[in-house]
Backbone bond lengths (Angstrom), bond angles and torsions (degrees), N, CA, C in turn:
res aa  C-N    CA-C-N  psi(-1)  N-CA   C-N-CA  omega(-1)  CA-C   N-CA-C  phi
1 M - - - 1.364 - - 1.602 104.34 -
2 S 1.373 107.88 145.01 1.451 112.41 -176.94 1.350 118.37 -71.02
3 G 1.298 125.72 131.30 1.523 128.25 177.23 1.511 104.51 94.00
4 S 1.357 130.53 0.64 1.330 129.59 -176.71 1.628 105.01 -84.15
5 R 1.276 114.49 161.43 1.384 122.71 172.77 1.473 111.46 -109.74
6 A 1.322 114.65 146.97 1.418 122.90 -179.42 1.471 112.50 -77.54
7 A 1.344 116.50 153.87 1.353 117.38 179.87 1.547 119.05 -63.08
8 V 1.283 116.19 131.77 1.499 115.72 -178.51 1.541 113.24 -103.42
9 T 1.282 110.77 133.72 1.530 114.77 178.37 1.524 105.24 -101.42
10 V 1.442 111.32 127.39 1.475 118.60 -167.84 1.612 102.97 -113.60
11 D 1.300 109.90 129.89 1.462 114.50 177.10 1.573 109.90 -64.48
12 P 1.389 117.55 139.82 1.388 116.89 179.22 1.446 121.82 -55.82
13 T 1.339 113.51 -24.31 1.539 119.70 -179.23 1.582 113.04 -85.73
14 T 1.279 111.04 6.98 1.539 117.44 175.02 1.457 111.76 -106.09
15 A 1.380 119.09 135.06 1.353 120.34 -176.14 1.674 104.77 -111.51
16 W 1.223 117.41 137.68 1.455 127.28 -176.53 1.438 105.80 -110.02
17 C 1.407 117.00 137.70 1.435 125.31 -179.38 1.689 108.01 -144.78
18 G 1.248 116.21 92.56 1.551 116.00 -174.42 1.503 108.33 72.86
19 T 1.312 109.95 -128.87 1.519 122.15 179.44 1.491 112.56 -94.23
20 R 1.288 115.47 1.70 1.435 117.13 -178.63 1.416 116.11 -111.34
21 T 1.300 120.72 147.49 1.523 125.80 -172.24 1.430 110.09 -126.64
22 T 1.423 113.47 136.52 1.435 118.05 -170.07 1.504 101.14 -130.03
23 G 1.297 124.13 123.37 1.551 123.23 178.01 1.422 110.71 -126.22
24 A 1.253 118.68 135.89 1.465 123.45 175.37 1.455 112.49 -108.13
25 C 1.366 122.92 120.96 1.394 125.77 -178.30 1.467 113.98 -97.88
26 S 1.367 115.67 147.50 1.453 119.93 178.55 1.439 112.82 -89.72
27 S 1.267 126.74 -0.28 1.448 131.74 174.17 1.490 108.80 -147.43
28 R 1.431 117.41 154.83 1.394 121.51 -179.58 1.610 109.54 -74.57
29 A 1.396 117.45 -20.20 1.380 119.32 177.68 1.530 113.64 -66.36
30 Q 1.280 116.04 -33.81 1.422 121.84 175.67 1.518 111.56 -69.38
31 R 1.270 117.50 -34.44 1.518 116.45 176.65 1.535 116.37 -70.85
32 T 1.486 111.46 -33.95 1.351 111.42 -179.51 1.593 120.44 -84.94
33 T 1.385 109.14 -7.95 1.560 119.73 175.40 1.473 107.75 -132.96
34 P 1.253 117.53 70.46 1.587 121.80 -178.33 1.489 105.76 -75.75
35 K 1.343 116.08 151.71 1.466 123.33 -176.21 1.501 101.94 -96.04
36 P 1.233 118.65 154.79 1.487 123.68 177.48 1.518 107.38 -62.81
37 F 1.303 119.65 135.32 1.499 123.33 -173.60 1.537 110.39 -105.19
38 A 1.380 118.13 -16.18 1.462 116.31 -176.01 1.610 103.97 -143.12
39 R 1.356 108.54 151.39 1.540 116.78 174.73 1.510 110.58 -118.82
40 R 1.220 115.17 136.52 1.543 117.87 179.82 1.472 108.13 -99.65
41 S 1.383 106.94 131.14 1.501 112.69 -176.61 1.553 108.61 -85.99
42 P 1.384 116.10 158.07 1.537 117.05 -178.71 1.487 110.44 -57.61
43 G 1.445 115.14 131.77 1.451 113.20 172.74 1.566 107.94 102.74
44 S 1.295 119.51 -15.24 1.414 123.30 -175.82 1.545 106.25 -74.77
45 C 1.409 111.93 -177.51 1.464 117.38 -175.42 1.551 104.13 -75.49
46 P 1.403 116.44 127.14 1.547 122.76 178.84 1.522 109.78 -58.61
47 R 1.306 119.51 -26.79 1.442 120.37 -178.77 1.606 116.00 -87.13
48 W 1.308 110.27 2.60 1.496 108.67 -175.68 1.513 118.37 -65.37
49 D 1.307 114.89 -38.31 1.562 118.84 175.37 1.488 108.14 -58.99
50 C 1.392 117.86 -45.84 1.453 120.64 -168.16 1.603 104.68 -73.89
51 V 1.140 119.60 -34.86 1.583 118.85 174.64 1.482 113.42 -65.17
52 C 1.294 113.98 -42.40 1.542 121.75 -179.18 1.402 110.91 -59.92
53 R 1.419 111.13 -49.36 1.623 113.15 -173.48 1.604 105.64 -74.08
54 R 1.327 122.43 -23.72 1.430 121.26 177.14 1.548 110.83 -70.43
55 R 1.272 116.46 -31.51 1.422 120.31 -171.83 1.576 110.44 -103.53
56 T 1.333 110.95 18.22 1.436 114.10 -179.25 1.607 109.17 -120.30
57 L 1.330 115.16 139.83 1.475 121.89 -179.59 1.511 111.81 -124.24
58 I 1.240 112.43 118.83 1.591 118.02 176.92 1.492 105.83 -114.35
59 T 1.348 119.50 118.90 1.383 117.28 -172.25 1.559 103.61 -148.19
60 H 1.368 119.25 156.05 1.402 129.00 176.19 1.593 106.07 -73.10
61 I 1.267 118.97 133.22 1.368 131.11 176.42 1.540 111.44 -48.62
62 D 1.364 115.59 -38.38 1.503 120.16 -177.17 1.419 111.56 -73.85
63 E 1.469 117.82 -22.82 1.381 118.46 173.48 1.599 114.39 -84.27
64 G 1.307 119.02 -24.04 1.413 121.40 170.88 1.469 106.81 91.74
65 L 1.315 113.93 166.23 1.528 126.63 -179.26 1.542 106.71 -151.32
66 D 1.353 113.61 154.20 1.395 119.73 173.48 1.532 109.77 -104.44
67 F 1.384 116.68 134.94 1.387 122.89 -173.65 1.563 111.60 -150.17
68 L 1.352 121.07 114.34 1.468 127.69 176.70 1.595 104.46 55.16
69 G 1.319 116.64 48.89 1.507 120.04 177.35 1.535 116.31 72.69
70 W 1.265 114.61 -0.65 1.641 117.83 172.19 1.480 110.60 -101.57
71 H 1.361 118.84 146.14 1.474 123.14 167.24 1.537 107.87 -102.51
72 I 1.253 119.73 114.77 1.343 130.79 -179.96 1.538 110.10 -93.94
73 Q 1.340 119.02 121.82 1.399 123.01 178.26 1.373 111.77 -154.25
74 R 1.428 114.84 147.69 1.566 116.83 174.13 1.548 107.60 -101.33
75 R 1.410 106.27 127.91 1.463 113.21 178.76 1.498 115.22 -136.56
76 R 1.301 121.75 172.18 1.432 124.53 -170.35 1.477 104.88 -86.92
77 K 1.310 116.47 128.64 1.453 118.21 177.77 1.539 115.73 -67.06
78 R 1.240 116.40 134.00 1.416 120.58 -174.83 1.584 113.69 -58.04
79 G 1.402 117.24 126.43 1.265 119.56 -178.23 1.602 121.22 90.60
80 T 1.413 109.74 -4.65 1.530 120.85 -172.64 1.556 103.25 -132.30
81 N 1.312 116.23 167.25 1.341 120.91 165.14 1.670 111.80 -101.91
82 R 1.241 112.58 13.39 1.514 112.59 177.35 1.469 110.83 -86.79
83 R 1.410 119.08 154.26 1.346 120.46 177.85 1.524 110.93 -118.06
84 Y 1.287 115.35 142.40 1.523 120.35 -179.84 1.605 109.49 -131.69
85 V 1.303 117.32 161.16 1.357 123.07 171.75 1.495 111.23 -87.99
86 Y 1.290 117.47 123.16 1.544 122.55 -178.82 1.593 111.05 -112.98
87 T 1.282 115.03 153.36 1.475 121.25 171.04 1.390 114.52 -113.67
88 Y 1.144 124.26 124.85 1.535 129.99 -176.11 1.652 107.28 -123.57
89 P 1.280 114.33 148.38 1.464 116.21 167.37 1.590 107.29 -59.57
90 S 1.356 116.66 135.32 1.380 117.46 179.13 1.455 117.36 -77.34
91 A 1.333 115.32 161.88 1.521 112.15 -176.26 1.494 113.99 -68.47
92 K 1.401 114.56 -24.97 1.414 120.42 175.31 1.463 110.49 -62.95
93 A 1.339 118.22 -47.62 1.486 123.22 178.89 1.405 110.83 -63.38
94 L 1.233 121.80 -45.19 1.450 123.91 179.84 1.658 110.70 -63.71
95 K 1.243 114.11 -37.00 1.587 116.47 175.88 1.450 107.25 -69.19
96 A 1.349 121.90 -37.45 1.452 119.47 178.48 1.485 114.39 -61.11
97 V 1.355 118.51 -44.18 1.464 117.93 -171.36 1.553 103.33 -81.88
98 T 1.224 125.22 -26.82 1.571 124.10 169.85 1.384 112.12 -59.94
99 G 1.354 113.23 -39.82 1.513 120.61 -176.73 1.553 113.69 -67.50
100 K 1.370 110.15 -36.99 1.454 115.06 168.88 1.542 117.24 -65.48
101 V 1.237 113.18 -39.63 1.468 117.00 175.36 1.603 113.36 -60.46
102 K 1.330 110.58 -49.18 1.432 119.91 177.60 1.569 112.04 -56.62
103 T 1.312 115.08 -43.08 1.447 120.05 -175.15 1.519 106.61 -66.31
104 R 1.405 123.44 -45.16 1.300 124.10 -174.52 1.607 110.64 -73.59
105 C 1.308 116.32 -22.53 1.511 118.94 178.11 1.537 109.91 -87.00
106 R 1.300 120.92 -4.88 1.414 124.14 178.60 1.550 112.12 -95.93
107 Q 1.370 113.79 -2.32 1.523 117.67 -175.18 1.393 109.78 -73.57
108 N 1.404 112.19 -169.35 1.558 120.67 -172.39 1.586 108.17 -61.93
109 I 1.297 113.51 126.68 1.536 121.02 179.83 1.477 107.05 -76.07
110 N 1.231 122.39 -11.76 1.655 120.56 178.57 1.424 113.45 -71.81
111 L 1.421 116.32 -17.52 1.384 118.39 174.38 1.564 113.98 -68.38
112 P 1.421 112.58 151.68 1.511 109.18 -179.53 1.551 112.53 -80.06
113 L 1.261 119.73 159.71 1.458 126.13 -166.69 1.572 104.53 -62.94
114 E 1.402 120.91 -36.36 1.504 126.96 167.42 1.481 117.91 -36.53
115 T 1.337 109.13 -53.15 1.467 117.45 -177.16 1.556 111.69 -66.46
116 L 1.374 117.24 -40.85 1.399 120.55 172.09 1.510 118.56 -56.55
117 L 1.374 109.17 -48.33 1.511 114.68 179.13 1.565 112.86 -66.19
118 R 1.354 116.80 -29.58 1.471 118.87 -177.72 1.614 105.56 -75.66
119 Q 1.199 118.25 -23.91 1.460 121.72 175.40 1.521 115.06 -82.16
120 L 1.284 113.68 -32.74 1.561 116.11 179.02 1.550 111.20 -78.62
121 N 1.386 112.58 -44.78 1.443 118.08 -174.74 1.560 117.86 -42.83
122 P 1.355 113.59 -52.53 1.555 117.22 -173.84 1.630 104.65 -70.86
123 V 1.279 122.37 -26.36 1.410 115.40 169.45 1.429 121.44 -68.07
124 L 1.364 114.49 -46.35 1.354 118.95 171.91 1.482 122.21 -59.96
125 R 1.361 108.55 -39.57 1.611 113.88 -178.64 1.568 106.79 -75.02
126 G 1.261 122.79 -30.00 1.364 117.22 -179.86 1.484 112.29 -79.03
127 W 1.272 122.37 -36.61 1.419 128.85 -179.53 1.710 108.67 -64.69
128 T 1.248 114.95 -38.83 1.436 117.37 -175.30 1.499 109.11 -85.58
129 A 1.316 120.18 -25.89 1.511 120.01 164.89 1.462 114.18 -65.63
130 H 1.296 121.36 -34.42 1.434 127.73 -178.51 1.600 108.69 -62.95
131 F 1.257 109.83 -46.84 1.508 120.83 -168.63 1.467 111.89 -104.35
132 R 1.403 118.54 23.36 1.498 123.28 -177.26 1.542 108.29 -79.92
133 P 1.423 117.73 -34.61 1.474 112.80 -177.71 1.505 115.86 -73.57
134 G 1.341 123.56 2.33 1.469 125.91 -176.26 1.514 112.06 -110.69
135 V 1.329 117.02 -173.36 1.428 124.46 178.21 1.435 108.36 -79.79
136 S 1.245 124.06 77.82 1.436 130.53 -164.96 1.475 122.37 -117.32
137 A 1.351 113.63 2.86 1.428 118.20 -175.88 1.467 115.47 -63.56
138 T 1.408 111.31 -42.28 1.547 110.73 -179.58 1.553 106.59 -67.49
139 A 1.272 122.13 -36.79 1.478 117.53 -177.88 1.513 112.30 -71.68
140 F 1.351 121.93 -27.25 1.417 128.08 178.24 1.681 102.70 -69.18
141 S 1.287 111.25 -46.84 1.605 106.97 -178.74 1.505 113.33 -68.78
142 Y 1.351 122.58 -28.62 1.486 125.98 173.44 1.518 106.19 -61.83
143 L 1.328 117.30 -49.13 1.467 123.15 -176.09 1.485 112.29 -62.96
144 R 1.257 112.87 -39.52 1.498 117.65 175.34 1.514 111.35 -61.96
145 A 1.383 121.76 -48.60 1.441 121.97 -178.61 1.580 110.53 -68.96
146 F 1.264 113.03 -38.09 1.498 113.68 176.65 1.509 111.58 -60.72
147 T 1.393 115.73 -50.01 1.509 114.76 -178.30 1.533 114.53 -62.08
148 W 1.309 115.74 -37.54 1.517 121.04 177.64 1.604 108.01 -54.73
149 R 1.398 110.76 -50.99 1.529 112.87 -177.39 1.519 114.71 -60.74
150 Q 1.394 114.45 -37.80 1.427 115.08 177.37 1.435 115.96 -67.68
151 V 1.346 115.62 -37.59 1.457 116.67 -177.56 1.589 111.80 -73.98
152 I 1.301 116.53 -35.97 1.455 123.32 173.56 1.576 110.74 -63.51
153 R 1.177 117.20 -40.63 1.590 120.28 178.86 1.470 104.09 -64.61
154 W 1.433 120.56 -45.49 1.347 120.56 -174.41 1.531 113.42 -64.44
155 L 1.429 117.89 -32.14 1.395 120.26 172.36 1.560 111.11 -71.64
156 R 1.351 119.40 -33.48 1.318 116.10 178.80 1.519 113.21 -69.59
157 R 1.266 118.33 -31.05 1.474 118.21 176.10 1.566 111.72 -76.20
158 K 1.378 114.54 -25.25 1.441 119.92 179.98 1.587 108.61 -74.96
159 H 1.327 117.70 -39.80 1.447 123.60 179.99 1.464 105.62 -124.66
160 P 1.303 125.77 86.70 1.320 124.86 -177.51 1.584 115.73 -81.45
161 A 1.357 116.59 -13.10 1.422 124.28 -174.14 1.510 116.00 -93.02
162 I 1.410 113.95 -23.35 1.462 114.85 -177.35 1.439 115.76 -82.19
163 T 1.286 120.21 159.28 1.403 125.18 -176.04 1.578 112.67 -80.29
164 W 1.295 118.49 169.12 1.438 120.47 174.31 1.467 114.78 -60.56
165 K 1.426 112.63 -38.25 1.481 117.56 175.50 1.393 115.56 -60.44
166 E 1.270 115.15 -44.82 1.499 119.78 177.21 1.441 115.18 -67.62
167 L 1.330 117.26 -36.64 1.411 119.76 -179.72 1.592 110.00 -69.61
168 R 1.409 117.80 -35.97 1.413 118.90 171.78 1.567 116.14 -64.69
169 R 1.384 113.67 -41.52 1.451 117.79 178.83 1.557 114.00 -65.87
170 R 1.314 117.78 -34.14 1.476 118.43 -176.88 1.556 115.05 -92.26
171 F 1.325 119.99 -29.68 1.423 120.29 -169.98 1.597 113.29 -125.51
172 C 1.303 118.51 17.05 1.416 119.82 -177.58 1.594 106.73 -137.98
173 S 1.296 109.42 155.74 1.452 122.34 179.91 1.591 109.92 -137.46
174 D 1.271 114.52 149.58 1.466 118.89 176.21 1.728 107.57 58.72
175 G 1.240 115.76 47.11 1.418 115.93 -174.71 1.516 111.33 97.56
176 W 1.270 117.20 -116.65 1.455 125.99 -169.89 1.524 111.67 -110.53
177 W 1.317 117.86 8.90 1.484 117.86 -172.99 1.535 111.13 -86.84
178 P 1.276 117.89 123.04 1.480 121.57 179.02 1.450 122.91 -50.54
179 A 1.271 123.33 132.46 1.446 127.40 -175.04 1.621 109.49 -161.23
180 D 1.286 112.98 147.69 1.443 119.46 -178.43 1.596 107.62 -135.94
181 G 1.321 120.11 89.11 1.323 121.76 -173.53 1.520 114.71 73.29
182 D 1.314 114.94 -120.66 1.612 119.90 176.20 1.478 107.32 -89.25
183 V 1.190 120.76 -10.24 1.497 121.97 -179.53 1.531 111.06 -89.88
184 I 1.437 118.35 113.89 1.385 123.28 179.60 1.449 110.37 -114.44
185 L 1.262 117.48 146.18 1.466 122.92 -179.15 1.539 105.66 -66.24
186 F 1.318 119.74 135.53 1.440 128.08 -178.76 1.611 107.81 -72.02
187 N 1.385 105.95 128.37 1.523 110.59 177.56 1.475 115.88 -99.32
188 P 1.415 115.14 106.68 1.554 116.97 179.37 1.386 115.05 -56.19
189 S 1.349 120.68 -41.30 1.449 118.62 -175.21 1.543 115.69 -67.09
190 A 1.322 120.37 -9.80 1.394 127.57 174.00 1.472 116.52 -74.42
191 V 1.421 111.12 -13.49 1.513 117.50 -175.32 1.555 105.93 -84.36
192 R 1.278 113.02 125.71 1.559 116.50 177.96 1.534 114.05 -85.47
193 T 1.282 116.68 132.91 1.530 121.08 -174.06 1.513 104.67 -81.21
194 T 1.387 117.62 156.22 1.357 121.77 -179.89 1.537 104.88 -130.81
195 R 1.287 117.00 176.88 1.416 127.64 -167.55 1.530 103.35 -135.26
196 Y 1.403 113.85 139.80 1.468 118.22 164.80 1.420 115.86 -61.98
197 R 1.288 123.53 124.26 1.380 128.67 -178.59 1.576 109.32 -101.33
198 Y 1.204 126.14 122.11 1.449 125.12 -178.26 1.619 107.44 -83.21
199 R 1.414 105.76 120.57 1.419 116.64 -178.92 1.427 119.01 -98.62
200 G 1.310 119.22 -18.35 1.415 122.22 166.53 1.620 107.54 59.72
201 T 1.192 120.50 -132.77 1.486 125.36 -178.18 1.556 112.97 -75.71
202 K 1.330 117.04 3.57 1.423 119.83 172.23 1.465 111.36 -76.83
203 I 1.353 118.95 -13.71 1.445 120.32 -176.76 1.616 106.25 -73.94
204 P 1.293 120.28 123.81 1.521 121.75 -178.49 1.457 107.38 -63.03
205 S 1.456 112.61 136.97 1.487 119.68 178.56 1.568 105.10 -89.82
206 P 1.397 116.09 140.99 1.493 116.32 175.14 1.469 120.04 -77.06
207 W 1.455 109.88 -9.48 1.428 116.63 177.78 1.458 115.37 -100.13
208 P 1.318 123.22 139.92 1.337 126.90 175.34 1.486 117.67 -53.02
209 S 1.381 122.03 144.59 1.402 125.59 178.25 1.483 108.66 -79.06
210 T 1.439 115.68 133.38 1.379 125.24 171.33 1.428 121.18 -76.65
211 T 1.395 113.40 -16.41 1.448 120.86 -175.94 1.435 111.33 -81.75
């Protein structure tokens, strides 16, 4: 049929997601000499091969890849010689959330601190909840320090004449952590990370047992 695509045989080590393809190679030789993954049938779009190759990433697992906000990479476990595949928040995802924090902290300084904290807390809480299952403690600590600096700078622009001691007394609780009454800035580093636990046969089956 004119305009149809031929059947594509996909290697089991390649994961497909929509129109994008991600492949992890076990050796660098496979990455440098990739095999064609799609065949174009006669009459199909002439740009099909070009589009597929532009949307395809073939990389060594030790070099890592970004996928759905995660950075997936195999690294050596600290204190051992064994290597495992870890998932981290990608640099792009971290840059996106810090950009949102910076944008909110550059808004009108005539607003009360409570309004700013209510805008920041859902962003921080949602981002940390999404990346909680990975190796994210370092990223959470960086996000905490970045957010604290942005909020303190916002307060300094709002009240340029007050001293640091007065700023701490009026707008901070538990030391130097920003707060306004009952509204406290969400602390990303307080979120504990989790790990996926293999359950195997412990997963309950929805079908009744025949034994």
